[in-house]
C-alpha atoms as an extended CHARMM CRD file, in Angstrom:
* protein
*
       276  EXT
         1         1  UNK       CA            322.0950000000      -67.4870000000      105.7810000000  PROA      1               0.0000000000
         2         2  UNK       CA            324.5980000000      -64.6740000000      105.2150000000  PROA      2               0.0000000000
         3         3  UNK       CA            324.8880000000      -61.4220000000      107.1450000000  PROA      3               0.0000000000
         4         4  UNK       CA            324.3460000000      -59.4360000000      103.9330000000  PROA      4               0.0000000000
         5         5  UNK       CA            320.7330000000      -60.6670000000      103.8050000000  PROA      5               0.0000000000
         6         6  UNK       CA            319.9480000000      -58.5370000000      106.8380000000  PROA      6               0.0000000000
         7         7  UNK       CA            321.3150000000      -55.3320000000      105.2810000000  PROA      7               0.0000000000
         8         8  UNK       CA            319.1950000000      -53.0610000000      103.0140000000  PROA      8               0.0000000000
         9         9  UNK       CA            320.2560000000      -52.7080000000       99.3790000000  PROA      9               0.0000000000
        10        10  UNK       CA            322.9370000000      -50.0760000000       98.7930000000  PROA      10              0.0000000000
        11        11  UNK       CA            322.0500000000      -46.9720000000       96.7420000000  PROA      11              0.0000000000
        12        12  UNK       CA            323.6960000000      -46.3760000000       93.3550000000  PROA      12              0.0000000000
        13        13  UNK       CA            325.9110000000      -43.5450000000       94.6840000000  PROA      13              0.0000000000
        14        14  UNK       CA            327.3180000000      -43.3290000000       98.1910000000  PROA      14              0.0000000000
        15        15  UNK       CA            329.7970000000      -41.0740000000       99.9550000000  PROA      15              0.0000000000
        16        16  UNK       CA            332.8660000000      -42.0690000000      101.9120000000  PROA      16              0.0000000000
        17        17  UNK       CA            331.0820000000      -41.6480000000      105.2350000000  PROA      17              0.0000000000
        18        18  UNK       CA            328.2300000000      -43.9130000000      104.1130000000  PROA      18              0.0000000000
        19        19  UNK       CA            330.6600000000      -46.5750000000      102.8890000000  PROA      19              0.0000000000
        20        20  UNK       CA            332.4570000000      -46.5530000000      106.2480000000  PROA      20              0.0000000000
        21        21  UNK       CA            329.1120000000      -46.8000000000      108.0720000000  PROA      21              0.0000000000
        22        22  UNK       CA            328.0470000000      -49.7840000000      105.9570000000  PROA      22              0.0000000000
        23        23  UNK       CA            331.2820000000      -51.6210000000      106.7600000000  PROA      23              0.0000000000
        24        24  UNK       CA            330.8750000000      -50.8030000000      110.4420000000  PROA      24              0.0000000000
        25        25  UNK       CA            327.2690000000      -52.0570000000      110.4150000000  PROA      25              0.0000000000
        26        26  UNK       CA            328.2880000000      -55.4060000000      108.8670000000  PROA      26              0.0000000000
        27        27  UNK       CA            331.0640000000      -55.8260000000      111.4420000000  PROA      27              0.0000000000
        28        28  UNK       CA            328.6510000000      -54.9270000000      114.2430000000  PROA      28              0.0000000000
        29        29  UNK       CA            326.1330000000      -57.5620000000      113.1410000000  PROA      29              0.0000000000
        30        30  UNK       CA            328.8620000000      -60.1960000000      112.9190000000  PROA      30              0.0000000000
        31        31  UNK       CA            330.0600000000      -59.2720000000      116.4090000000  PROA      31              0.0000000000
        32        32  UNK       CA            326.5010000000      -59.4750000000      117.7730000000  PROA      32              0.0000000000
        33        33  UNK       CA            326.1490000000      -63.0400000000      116.4790000000  PROA      33              0.0000000000
        34        34  UNK       CA            329.4320000000      -64.0830000000      118.0710000000  PROA      34              0.0000000000
        35        35  UNK       CA            328.5560000000      -62.4720000000      121.4120000000  PROA      35              0.0000000000
        36        36  UNK       CA            325.0850000000      -64.0760000000      121.4070000000  PROA      36              0.0000000000
        37        37  UNK       CA            326.5680000000      -67.5170000000      120.8810000000  PROA      37              0.0000000000
        38        38  UNK       CA            329.2820000000      -67.0620000000      123.4880000000  PROA      38              0.0000000000
        39        39  UNK       CA            327.0340000000      -65.3510000000      126.0690000000  PROA      39              0.0000000000
        40        40  UNK       CA            323.5450000000      -66.8550000000      125.6870000000  PROA      40              0.0000000000
        41        41  UNK       CA            320.6970000000      -65.2320000000      127.6000000000  PROA      41              0.0000000000
        42        42  UNK       CA            319.8610000000      -66.2630000000      131.1140000000  PROA      42              0.0000000000
        43        43  UNK       CA            316.1040000000      -66.8340000000      130.9210000000  PROA      43              0.0000000000
        44        44  UNK       CA            315.5980000000      -66.6450000000      134.6870000000  PROA      44              0.0000000000
        45        45  UNK       CA            317.4670000000      -63.3460000000      134.8510000000  PROA      45              0.0000000000
        46        46  UNK       CA            315.4830000000      -62.0120000000      131.8780000000  PROA      46              0.0000000000
        47        47  UNK       CA            312.1800000000      -62.8830000000      133.5520000000  PROA      47              0.0000000000
        48        48  UNK       CA            313.2770000000      -61.2540000000      136.8190000000  PROA      48              0.0000000000
        49        49  UNK       CA            314.3110000000      -58.1120000000      134.9390000000  PROA      49              0.0000000000
        50        50  UNK       CA            310.9830000000      -58.0240000000      133.0920000000  PROA      50              0.0000000000
        51        51  UNK       CA            308.9860000000      -58.3700000000      136.2980000000  PROA      51              0.0000000000
        52        52  UNK       CA            310.9130000000      -55.5890000000      137.9740000000  PROA      52              0.0000000000
        53        53  UNK       CA            310.4700000000      -53.2560000000      134.9940000000  PROA      53              0.0000000000
        54        54  UNK       CA            306.7410000000      -53.9200000000      134.6300000000  PROA      54              0.0000000000
        55        55  UNK       CA            306.2070000000      -53.1090000000      138.2960000000  PROA      55              0.0000000000
        56        56  UNK       CA            307.4130000000      -49.5500000000      137.6380000000  PROA      56              0.0000000000
        57        57  UNK       CA            304.5880000000      -47.0740000000      137.1840000000  PROA      57              0.0000000000
        58        58  UNK       CA            306.4990000000      -45.1150000000      134.5500000000  PROA      58              0.0000000000
        59        59  UNK       CA            306.5880000000      -48.1040000000      132.1950000000  PROA      59              0.0000000000
        60        60  UNK       CA            303.1310000000      -49.4380000000      133.0720000000  PROA      60              0.0000000000
        61        61  UNK       CA            301.4860000000      -46.1180000000      132.1710000000  PROA      61              0.0000000000
        62        62  UNK       CA            303.0580000000      -46.2880000000      128.6950000000  PROA      62              0.0000000000
        63        63  UNK       CA            302.6060000000      -50.0330000000      128.2030000000  PROA      63              0.0000000000
        64        64  UNK       CA            299.2490000000      -49.8010000000      126.3950000000  PROA      64              0.0000000000
        65        65  UNK       CA            297.8280000000      -47.7040000000      123.5650000000  PROA      65              0.0000000000
        66        66  UNK       CA            294.3810000000      -46.6810000000      122.3570000000  PROA      66              0.0000000000
        67        67  UNK       CA            293.2300000000      -45.2030000000      119.0490000000  PROA      67              0.0000000000
        68        68  UNK       CA            290.0290000000      -44.9600000000      117.0720000000  PROA      68              0.0000000000
        69        69  UNK       CA            289.4420000000      -46.7540000000      113.7680000000  PROA      69              0.0000000000
        70        70  UNK       CA            286.2080000000      -47.2760000000      111.9040000000  PROA      70              0.0000000000
        71        71  UNK       CA            284.0790000000      -45.9840000000      114.7490000000  PROA      71              0.0000000000
        72        72  UNK       CA            285.6080000000      -48.3490000000      117.3120000000  PROA      72              0.0000000000
        73        73  UNK       CA            288.5570000000      -48.1690000000      119.6840000000  PROA      73              0.0000000000
        74        74  UNK       CA            291.6290000000      -50.3520000000      119.1810000000  PROA      74              0.0000000000
        75        75  UNK       CA            293.8800000000      -51.0340000000      122.1650000000  PROA      75              0.0000000000
        76        76  UNK       CA            296.8420000000      -53.2410000000      122.9750000000  PROA      76              0.0000000000
        77        77  UNK       CA            300.4690000000      -53.3530000000      124.1800000000  PROA      77              0.0000000000
        78        78  UNK       CA            302.5380000000      -50.4100000000      122.9610000000  PROA      78              0.0000000000
        79        79  UNK       CA            305.8810000000      -50.1160000000      121.2090000000  PROA      79              0.0000000000
        80        80  UNK       CA            307.3090000000      -48.7690000000      124.4870000000  PROA      80              0.0000000000
        81        81  UNK       CA            306.5440000000      -52.0950000000      126.1670000000  PROA      81              0.0000000000
        82        82  UNK       CA            307.9320000000      -54.0000000000      123.1790000000  PROA      82              0.0000000000
        83        83  UNK       CA            311.2720000000      -52.1650000000      123.3420000000  PROA      83              0.0000000000
        84        84  UNK       CA            311.5790000000      -52.6910000000      127.0890000000  PROA      84              0.0000000000
        85        85  UNK       CA            310.8280000000      -56.4120000000      126.7770000000  PROA      85              0.0000000000
        86        86  UNK       CA            313.4250000000      -56.7140000000      124.0140000000  PROA      86              0.0000000000
        87        87  UNK       CA            315.9640000000      -55.1100000000      126.3530000000  PROA      87              0.0000000000
        88        88  UNK       CA            315.0630000000      -57.4920000000      129.1680000000  PROA      88              0.0000000000
        89        89  UNK       CA            315.1010000000      -60.5980000000      126.9390000000  PROA      89              0.0000000000
        90        90  UNK       CA            318.4880000000      -59.6850000000      125.4670000000  PROA      90              0.0000000000
        91        91  UNK       CA            320.3840000000      -60.6730000000      122.3280000000  PROA      91              0.0000000000
        92        92  UNK       CA            317.7750000000      -58.9780000000      120.1240000000  PROA      92              0.0000000000
        93        93  UNK       CA            318.4660000000      -56.5320000000      117.3250000000  PROA      93              0.0000000000
        94        94  UNK       CA            315.6000000000      -54.3390000000      116.0830000000  PROA      94              0.0000000000
        95        95  UNK       CA            315.1840000000      -51.1690000000      114.1010000000  PROA      95              0.0000000000
        96        96  UNK       CA            313.2600000000      -48.9810000000      111.7060000000  PROA      96              0.0000000000
        97        97  UNK       CA            314.7590000000      -47.5070000000      108.5370000000  PROA      97              0.0000000000
        98        98  UNK       CA            313.6270000000      -45.3880000000      105.6230000000  PROA      98              0.0000000000
        99        99  UNK       CA            314.9740000000      -47.2480000000      102.5940000000  PROA      99              0.0000000000
       100       100  UNK       CA            313.8030000000      -44.7840000000       99.9550000000  PROA      100             0.0000000000
       101       101  UNK       CA            311.8720000000      -41.5330000000       99.7670000000  PROA      101             0.0000000000
       102       102  UNK       CA            309.9690000000      -40.6360000000       96.6000000000  PROA      102             0.0000000000
       103       103  UNK       CA            308.8870000000      -37.0070000000       96.7270000000  PROA      103             0.0000000000
       104       104  UNK       CA            307.3990000000      -37.1940000000       93.2300000000  PROA      104             0.0000000000
       105       105  UNK       CA            304.8570000000      -39.8370000000       94.2490000000  PROA      105             0.0000000000
       106       106  UNK       CA            304.7200000000      -38.6480000000       97.8640000000  PROA      106             0.0000000000
       107       107  UNK       CA            305.6890000000      -41.8480000000       99.6510000000  PROA      107             0.0000000000
       108       108  UNK       CA            308.4960000000      -43.5090000000      101.6270000000  PROA      108             0.0000000000
       109       109  UNK       CA            309.6170000000      -47.1170000000      101.5180000000  PROA      109             0.0000000000
       110       110  UNK       CA            310.2720000000      -48.2710000000      105.0780000000  PROA      110             0.0000000000
       111       111  UNK       CA            311.6260000000      -51.3710000000      106.7860000000  PROA      111             0.0000000000
       112       112  UNK       CA            310.9300000000      -52.5620000000      110.3240000000  PROA      112             0.0000000000
       113       113  UNK       CA            312.7170000000      -55.6220000000      111.6740000000  PROA      113             0.0000000000
       114       114  UNK       CA            313.4470000000      -57.5620000000      114.8350000000  PROA      114             0.0000000000
       115       115  UNK       CA            316.0320000000      -60.3300000000      115.0080000000  PROA      115             0.0000000000
       116       116  UNK       CA            316.8640000000      -62.6950000000      117.8520000000  PROA      116             0.0000000000
       117       117  UNK       CA            320.5500000000      -63.1900000000      117.0830000000  PROA      117             0.0000000000
       118       118  UNK       CA            320.7590000000      -66.1730000000      119.4570000000  PROA      118             0.0000000000
       119       119  UNK       CA            317.9590000000      -68.2860000000      117.9690000000  PROA      119             0.0000000000
       120       120  UNK       CA            318.0370000000      -66.6430000000      114.5000000000  PROA      120             0.0000000000
       121       121  UNK       CA            314.2870000000      -65.9400000000      114.7190000000  PROA      121             0.0000000000
       122       122  UNK       CA            313.6290000000      -62.8960000000      112.5560000000  PROA      122             0.0000000000
       123       123  UNK       CA            310.6750000000      -60.7580000000      111.5180000000  PROA      123             0.0000000000
       124       124  UNK       CA            311.0310000000      -58.1150000000      108.8200000000  PROA      124             0.0000000000
       125       125  UNK       CA            308.5050000000      -55.9800000000      106.9690000000  PROA      125             0.0000000000
       126       126  UNK       CA            309.0440000000      -53.6290000000      104.0490000000  PROA      126             0.0000000000
       127       127  UNK       CA            306.0980000000      -51.2860000000      103.5760000000  PROA      127             0.0000000000
       128       128  UNK       CA            305.0680000000      -48.0610000000      101.8620000000  PROA      128             0.0000000000
       129       129  UNK       CA            304.0340000000      -45.0050000000      103.8750000000  PROA      129             0.0000000000
       130       130  UNK       CA            302.1570000000      -42.3380000000      101.8530000000  PROA      130             0.0000000000
       131       131  UNK       CA            303.0450000000      -38.7630000000      102.7490000000  PROA      131             0.0000000000
       132       132  UNK       CA            299.4750000000      -38.1250000000      103.8770000000  PROA      132             0.0000000000
       133       133  UNK       CA            297.6120000000      -37.7220000000      107.1440000000  PROA      133             0.0000000000
       134       134  UNK       CA            293.9550000000      -38.5470000000      107.7410000000  PROA      134             0.0000000000
       135       135  UNK       CA            292.0140000000      -35.4720000000      108.8290000000  PROA      135             0.0000000000
       136       136  UNK       CA            288.3850000000      -34.4830000000      108.8160000000  PROA      136             0.0000000000
       137       137  UNK       CA            287.3460000000      -33.9940000000      105.2100000000  PROA      137             0.0000000000
       138       138  UNK       CA            289.8140000000      -36.4960000000      103.7700000000  PROA      138             0.0000000000
       139       139  UNK       CA            293.5730000000      -37.1870000000      103.6140000000  PROA      139             0.0000000000
       140       140  UNK       CA            295.9160000000      -34.1990000000      103.7830000000  PROA      140             0.0000000000
       141       141  UNK       CA            299.1390000000      -34.2180000000      101.7490000000  PROA      141             0.0000000000
       142       142  UNK       CA            302.3010000000      -33.6470000000      103.7820000000  PROA      142             0.0000000000
       143       143  UNK       CA            305.0770000000      -31.4740000000      102.3740000000  PROA      143             0.0000000000
       144       144  UNK       CA            306.9000000000      -30.2490000000      105.4950000000  PROA      144             0.0000000000
       145       145  UNK       CA            309.9500000000      -32.4210000000      106.1960000000  PROA      145             0.0000000000
       146       146  UNK       CA            309.1930000000      -32.6460000000      109.8940000000  PROA      146             0.0000000000
       147       147  UNK       CA            305.5990000000      -33.7320000000      109.2010000000  PROA      147             0.0000000000
       148       148  UNK       CA            306.8520000000      -36.4210000000      106.8290000000  PROA      148             0.0000000000
       149       149  UNK       CA            309.3890000000      -37.6470000000      109.3860000000  PROA      149             0.0000000000
       150       150  UNK       CA            306.8010000000      -37.8390000000      112.1740000000  PROA      150             0.0000000000
       151       151  UNK       CA            304.3080000000      -39.5820000000      109.8910000000  PROA      151             0.0000000000
       152       152  UNK       CA            306.9270000000      -42.1640000000      108.9040000000  PROA      152             0.0000000000
       153       153  UNK       CA            307.9240000000      -42.6990000000      112.5420000000  PROA      153             0.0000000000
       154       154  UNK       CA            304.3210000000      -43.1510000000      113.6990000000  PROA      154             0.0000000000
       155       155  UNK       CA            303.5080000000      -45.6530000000      110.9450000000  PROA      155             0.0000000000
       156       156  UNK       CA            306.7860000000      -47.4570000000      111.4470000000  PROA      156             0.0000000000
       157       157  UNK       CA            306.3210000000      -47.7970000000      115.2060000000  PROA      157             0.0000000000
       158       158  UNK       CA            303.3170000000      -50.0700000000      114.6820000000  PROA      158             0.0000000000
       159       159  UNK       CA            305.2820000000      -52.4280000000      112.4270000000  PROA      159             0.0000000000
       160       160  UNK       CA            308.2760000000      -52.3470000000      114.7520000000  PROA      160             0.0000000000
       161       161  UNK       CA            306.0570000000      -53.2350000000      117.7070000000  PROA      161             0.0000000000
       162       162  UNK       CA            304.6530000000      -56.2870000000      115.9160000000  PROA      162             0.0000000000
       163       163  UNK       CA            308.1090000000      -57.3240000000      114.7050000000  PROA      163             0.0000000000
       164       164  UNK       CA            309.5140000000      -57.3200000000      118.2420000000  PROA      164             0.0000000000
       165       165  UNK       CA            306.5320000000      -59.1600000000      119.7050000000  PROA      165             0.0000000000
       166       166  UNK       CA            306.7690000000      -61.8070000000      116.9690000000  PROA      166             0.0000000000
       167       167  UNK       CA            310.3010000000      -62.8540000000      118.0320000000  PROA      167             0.0000000000
       168       168  UNK       CA            309.6160000000      -62.7440000000      121.7900000000  PROA      168             0.0000000000
       169       169  UNK       CA            308.0590000000      -65.7840000000      123.5280000000  PROA      169             0.0000000000
       170       170  UNK       CA            304.2910000000      -65.3790000000      123.8620000000  PROA      170             0.0000000000
       171       171  UNK       CA            304.3400000000      -66.3630000000      127.5420000000  PROA      171             0.0000000000
       172       172  UNK       CA            306.9530000000      -63.6820000000      128.2450000000  PROA      172             0.0000000000
       173       173  UNK       CA            304.7980000000      -60.9690000000      126.6430000000  PROA      173             0.0000000000
       174       174  UNK       CA            301.5770000000      -62.1290000000      128.3030000000  PROA      174             0.0000000000
       175       175  UNK       CA            303.0940000000      -62.1190000000      131.7740000000  PROA      175             0.0000000000
       176       176  UNK       CA            304.4770000000      -58.6260000000      131.1740000000  PROA      176             0.0000000000
       177       177  UNK       CA            301.0340000000      -57.3740000000      130.1310000000  PROA      177             0.0000000000
       178       178  UNK       CA            299.4560000000      -58.9010000000      133.2380000000  PROA      178             0.0000000000
       179       179  UNK       CA            302.0050000000      -57.2700000000      135.5440000000  PROA      179             0.0000000000
       180       180  UNK       CA            301.6480000000      -53.8750000000      133.8520000000  PROA      180             0.0000000000
       181       181  UNK       CA            297.8670000000      -54.0920000000      134.1930000000  PROA      181             0.0000000000
       182       182  UNK       CA            298.1830000000      -54.8770000000      137.9010000000  PROA      182             0.0000000000
       183       183  UNK       CA            300.6570000000      -52.0220000000      138.3460000000  PROA      183             0.0000000000
       184       184  UNK       CA            298.3800000000      -49.3500000000      136.8890000000  PROA      184             0.0000000000
       185       185  UNK       CA            295.3480000000      -50.8820000000      138.6010000000  PROA      185             0.0000000000
       186       186  UNK       CA            297.0340000000      -50.8010000000      142.0170000000  PROA      186             0.0000000000
       187       187  UNK       CA            297.4980000000      -47.0320000000      141.8570000000  PROA      187             0.0000000000
       188       188  UNK       CA            300.5030000000      -46.9330000000      144.1560000000  PROA      188             0.0000000000
       189       189  UNK       CA            298.4890000000      -47.8700000000      147.2160000000  PROA      189             0.0000000000
       190       190  UNK       CA            296.3250000000      -44.7290000000      147.1690000000  PROA      190             0.0000000000
       191       191  UNK       CA            292.6750000000      -45.1610000000      148.2420000000  PROA      191             0.0000000000
       192       192  UNK       CA            290.2700000000      -45.6830000000      145.3600000000  PROA      192             0.0000000000
       193       193  UNK       CA            288.1450000000      -42.5540000000      146.1230000000  PROA      193             0.0000000000
       194       194  UNK       CA            291.2760000000      -40.4040000000      145.9390000000  PROA      194             0.0000000000
       195       195  UNK       CA            292.2930000000      -41.9450000000      142.6200000000  PROA      195             0.0000000000
       196       196  UNK       CA            288.8030000000      -41.3710000000      141.2240000000  PROA      196             0.0000000000
       197       197  UNK       CA            288.9450000000      -37.7070000000      142.2720000000  PROA      197             0.0000000000
       198       198  UNK       CA            292.4130000000      -37.3340000000      140.7450000000  PROA      198             0.0000000000
       199       199  UNK       CA            291.2360000000      -38.8810000000      137.4600000000  PROA      199             0.0000000000
       200       200  UNK       CA            288.2560000000      -36.5200000000      137.2660000000  PROA      200             0.0000000000
       201       201  UNK       CA            290.5020000000      -33.5470000000      138.0020000000  PROA      201             0.0000000000
       202       202  UNK       CA            292.9490000000      -34.5370000000      135.2470000000  PROA      202             0.0000000000
       203       203  UNK       CA            290.2410000000      -34.6970000000      132.6030000000  PROA      203             0.0000000000
       204       204  UNK       CA            288.5410000000      -31.5460000000      133.8370000000  PROA      204             0.0000000000
       205       205  UNK       CA            291.8680000000      -29.8350000000      133.1210000000  PROA      205             0.0000000000
       206       206  UNK       CA            291.3720000000      -30.9450000000      129.5110000000  PROA      206             0.0000000000
       207       207  UNK       CA            287.8160000000      -29.6150000000      129.4310000000  PROA      207             0.0000000000
       208       208  UNK       CA            286.0750000000      -32.9710000000      129.9600000000  PROA      208             0.0000000000
       209       209  UNK       CA            283.3440000000      -32.8470000000      132.5820000000  PROA      209             0.0000000000
       210       210  UNK       CA            282.6730000000      -35.6370000000      135.0700000000  PROA      210             0.0000000000
       211       211  UNK       CA            279.3530000000      -36.5770000000      133.4860000000  PROA      211             0.0000000000
       212       212  UNK       CA            281.0470000000      -37.2280000000      130.1350000000  PROA      212             0.0000000000
       213       213  UNK       CA            283.4880000000      -39.5880000000      131.8720000000  PROA      213             0.0000000000
       214       214  UNK       CA            280.6090000000      -41.3420000000      133.6150000000  PROA      214             0.0000000000
       215       215  UNK       CA            278.8200000000      -41.7420000000      130.2890000000  PROA      215             0.0000000000
       216       216  UNK       CA            281.9220000000      -43.2910000000      128.7500000000  PROA      216             0.0000000000
       217       217  UNK       CA            282.2540000000      -45.8470000000      131.5580000000  PROA      217             0.0000000000
       218       218  UNK       CA            278.4940000000      -46.4160000000      131.7870000000  PROA      218             0.0000000000
       219       219  UNK       CA            278.4820000000      -45.9010000000      135.5590000000  PROA      219             0.0000000000
       220       220  UNK       CA            278.3950000000      -43.0140000000      138.0030000000  PROA      220             0.0000000000
       221       221  UNK       CA            281.7230000000      -42.2250000000      139.6530000000  PROA      221             0.0000000000
       222       222  UNK       CA            280.6960000000      -43.8440000000      142.9330000000  PROA      222             0.0000000000
       223       223  UNK       CA            280.5300000000      -47.2080000000      141.1180000000  PROA      223             0.0000000000
       224       224  UNK       CA            283.9270000000      -46.9940000000      139.4000000000  PROA      224             0.0000000000
       225       225  UNK       CA            286.4160000000      -49.7990000000      140.0410000000  PROA      225             0.0000000000
       226       226  UNK       CA            290.2160000000      -49.8820000000      140.1160000000  PROA      226             0.0000000000
       227       227  UNK       CA            290.1530000000      -51.1690000000      136.5490000000  PROA      227             0.0000000000
       228       228  UNK       CA            287.9680000000      -48.2430000000      135.4220000000  PROA      228             0.0000000000
       229       229  UNK       CA            290.4610000000      -45.7670000000      136.8540000000  PROA      229             0.0000000000
       230       230  UNK       CA            293.3520000000      -47.6470000000      135.2550000000  PROA      230             0.0000000000
       231       231  UNK       CA            291.6300000000      -47.5120000000      131.8560000000  PROA      231             0.0000000000
       232       232  UNK       CA            291.1120000000      -43.7860000000      132.2980000000  PROA      232             0.0000000000
       233       233  UNK       CA            294.8360000000      -43.4780000000      132.8980000000  PROA      233             0.0000000000
       234       234  UNK       CA            295.5660000000      -45.2690000000      129.6130000000  PROA      234             0.0000000000
       235       235  UNK       CA            293.0830000000      -42.9920000000      127.8350000000  PROA      235             0.0000000000
       236       236  UNK       CA            294.6870000000      -39.8830000000      129.3490000000  PROA      236             0.0000000000
       237       237  UNK       CA            298.1560000000      -40.8990000000      128.1440000000  PROA      237             0.0000000000
       238       238  UNK       CA            296.8070000000      -41.7970000000      124.6960000000  PROA      238             0.0000000000
       239       239  UNK       CA            295.1870000000      -38.3600000000      124.3840000000  PROA      239             0.0000000000
       240       240  UNK       CA            298.4680000000      -36.7250000000      125.3990000000  PROA      240             0.0000000000
       241       241  UNK       CA            300.3450000000      -38.6960000000      122.7360000000  PROA      241             0.0000000000
       242       242  UNK       CA            297.7640000000      -37.8280000000      120.0780000000  PROA      242             0.0000000000
       243       243  UNK       CA            296.6320000000      -41.4300000000      119.5110000000  PROA      243             0.0000000000
       244       244  UNK       CA            293.0030000000      -40.4690000000      120.1780000000  PROA      244             0.0000000000
       245       245  UNK       CA            291.1080000000      -37.2120000000      120.5940000000  PROA      245             0.0000000000
       246       246  UNK       CA            288.8830000000      -36.1180000000      123.4510000000  PROA      246             0.0000000000
       247       247  UNK       CA            285.8520000000      -35.9360000000      121.1550000000  PROA      247             0.0000000000
       248       248  UNK       CA            286.4150000000      -39.5510000000      120.0710000000  PROA      248             0.0000000000
       249       249  UNK       CA            286.6830000000      -40.8000000000      123.6390000000  PROA      249             0.0000000000
       250       250  UNK       CA            284.1000000000      -38.5260000000      125.2650000000  PROA      250             0.0000000000
       251       251  UNK       CA            281.3220000000      -37.5430000000      122.8090000000  PROA      251             0.0000000000
       252       252  UNK       CA            279.6870000000      -34.3290000000      124.0050000000  PROA      252             0.0000000000
       253       253  UNK       CA            276.2250000000      -35.4550000000      122.9550000000  PROA      253             0.0000000000
       254       254  UNK       CA            276.3040000000      -38.1930000000      125.6130000000  PROA      254             0.0000000000
       255       255  UNK       CA            275.9410000000      -37.2410000000      129.2750000000  PROA      255             0.0000000000
       256       256  UNK       CA            275.3190000000      -38.9950000000      132.5520000000  PROA      256             0.0000000000
       257       257  UNK       CA            271.5900000000      -38.4380000000      132.0570000000  PROA      257             0.0000000000
       258       258  UNK       CA            271.7250000000      -40.8300000000      129.0830000000  PROA      258             0.0000000000
       259       259  UNK       CA            272.9190000000      -43.7560000000      131.2280000000  PROA      259             0.0000000000
       260       260  UNK       CA            270.0720000000      -46.2060000000      131.9560000000  PROA      260             0.0000000000
       261       261  UNK       CA            269.4950000000      -46.3920000000      135.7310000000  PROA      261             0.0000000000
       262       262  UNK       CA            270.0520000000      -50.1480000000      135.7380000000  PROA      262             0.0000000000
       263       263  UNK       CA            273.3830000000      -49.7900000000      133.9410000000  PROA      263             0.0000000000
       264       264  UNK       CA            274.5380000000      -46.9990000000      136.2330000000  PROA      264             0.0000000000
       265       265  UNK       CA            273.9130000000      -49.1410000000      139.2870000000  PROA      265             0.0000000000
       266       266  UNK       CA            275.2210000000      -52.3920000000      137.8030000000  PROA      266             0.0000000000
       267       267  UNK       CA            278.5110000000      -53.7800000000      139.0680000000  PROA      267             0.0000000000
       268       268  UNK       CA            281.5320000000      -53.1810000000      136.8740000000  PROA      268             0.0000000000
       269       269  UNK       CA            282.8660000000      -55.9920000000      134.7060000000  PROA      269             0.0000000000
       270       270  UNK       CA            285.8220000000      -57.8960000000      136.0750000000  PROA      270             0.0000000000
       271       271  UNK       CA            289.2480000000      -56.7500000000      134.9140000000  PROA      271             0.0000000000
       272       272  UNK       CA            290.7760000000      -59.0790000000      132.3360000000  PROA      272             0.0000000000
       273       273  UNK       CA            294.0260000000      -60.8430000000      132.9390000000  PROA      273             0.0000000000
       274       274  UNK       CA            295.7720000000      -58.4500000000      130.5200000000  PROA      274             0.0000000000
       275       275  UNK       CA            295.1540000000      -55.6590000000      128.0590000000  PROA      275             0.0000000000
       276       276  UNK       CA            293.6740000000      -56.4280000000      124.6720000000  PROA      276             0.0000000000
């Protein structure tokens, strides 16, 4: 398998700077292969690095995502976690590129890839991203260059995430998810009542009342568990990043009065070993 197979097709007309960059990129890939063979990864060191990173609150809070689709909520490990695990595992090349933009048809041809240069395991996807954004009332055409760039980046991040996870060992990813879940569930050693109050205060700053949060969790605040508070933290970060909206997560038509008494008093479900 030649190095050229990993490079996108060259356009019909290129400038001197582009030609130099292409030559540099080929040389860089060749060097990466040589370095990976001469300095193979230390699996024990990679695992230790992963464990240390996943114990950091800053990473754990960004390790999972949530968004709405078809009336349900989709959640899972984020691209931020994928990039950090690729760094810890080592000898991995990954990236996202816009291969072609067609303004006439309003679409971009993109490529997301991840390549373990030591084992030669590779995942690559070429996909089309329409220059449109789903809004209430139907798709909206994007014409602003910044909107198009952000739309391409958001769509590409999902493919890049899956590409990286597909070349990483499953056990490595699962352990990282478990540690991140424990990190955000622990709450830095603060008492649970304080963390519940802090969570309510955060959402009240966004205009979400406590009874709407209770309705979402199906329990009054006095029955919330560490896992409930951790999930609220993931929701808060997802709202900040624009992955979900407050109305999707906390419908105004539902209040604490709508919770059946038995459900409100029922014990919370046990936290899973990792995020979905």
